[in-house]
N, C-alpha and C positions, 0 to 999 in steps of 0.2 A: 503493501500499498504507501502512498505518497500522499503529498500535501504540497499543492501549487498555491503559495505565498503571497501570487500577485495575479490571482483571476481576473481582478476588475481595472488594473493598471494602476494603482494605487499603492501607496505604503503598506505591505502585509505584515500582518502578525497575528501569531497564536501563541495562545500560553494555557498551562494548567499549574492546577495546585495540588500538591499532594501533602500527605502528612509524613512529618520527619522527626528526627530527636535532636534536639538542639546539642549542640557541640560535637554530633556525628558527622564523620566525611561520606558523601555520597557520592556516586559515579554516574554521570551522563554519557551516553553513547547514542549515535545516531549516523545516519548515513545524508549525504546531500550530495546535489546535483543542479546544475542551472538549466535552465529548458533555451535553448539555442534557436533564433529567427522567428519567434513570435510575433513580436512587436517591432516596427519598424523603427529604428534608431534606438533597438535594444542594445547597450553595451556587452562586449563579449566577457566581461570581468564582474562577476555578481557578488556582493557584498552582504555577509549575513551576521548578525550579532544576536548572541545568545546570553541572557541574563537570567542569573538565578541567587538568590540571596547575596544581592548586592553587589555582585562580582559580574562584567562583562567578558566575553570572549568574542573577538573577533575573527573572522572567516573572509575568504576568496576564494572565487572557483571561477576558473576561465573556461568558458564554453568552447574556445576554438577546436575543432578537430571531433568536436561530438554532435550527435544529431538526436531524434526522437527516439529513433530505434536503439541509440547506445549514448546515454545521457553521460556516462562516467562516475558511476556513484562512487563516493569518496568516503570513508568510516572516518569518523570523527569522536574522540572521549576527551572528557574531563573531569577532574574531580573538585567539590565544593564542601564547603564546611556548614552544616545546616546552622541558622542562628535563631531559630523559633520553631514550633510545633507543627507548622504549616509554612511550606516555602512554595512560591510561584516560580517557575522556569518560563521563559517567554523568547521565541523566535520571530525576531523581526529584519525585514529587508528592506533596503533603501526604494524610493519612489522611483518607479521606469525601470526596476530589474526584475526579471522573474526567475524566482528560486525556487528551489523543492526542497525539502527535507523530509 
């Protein structure tokens, strides 16, 4: 399954809140790819920011050489320390950039 974070051409965002244990280290893993050639003047390098527990991680994905049949899924992981009993993770892409996470 995948999620197109820019289906309407605006800033794309999805978030989810989960139960966490304050002070515990948690692990985030996901795969990402950029969708090439969908919107005119769509830049080939796609920025994505993932924010969780007040910490942001920035990612770039270059769609050059990829196609809708071969999006080039790339695994990404990072750890964070929960700072409350519930934590929200957000995936945000910039205006004009089609990104799939």
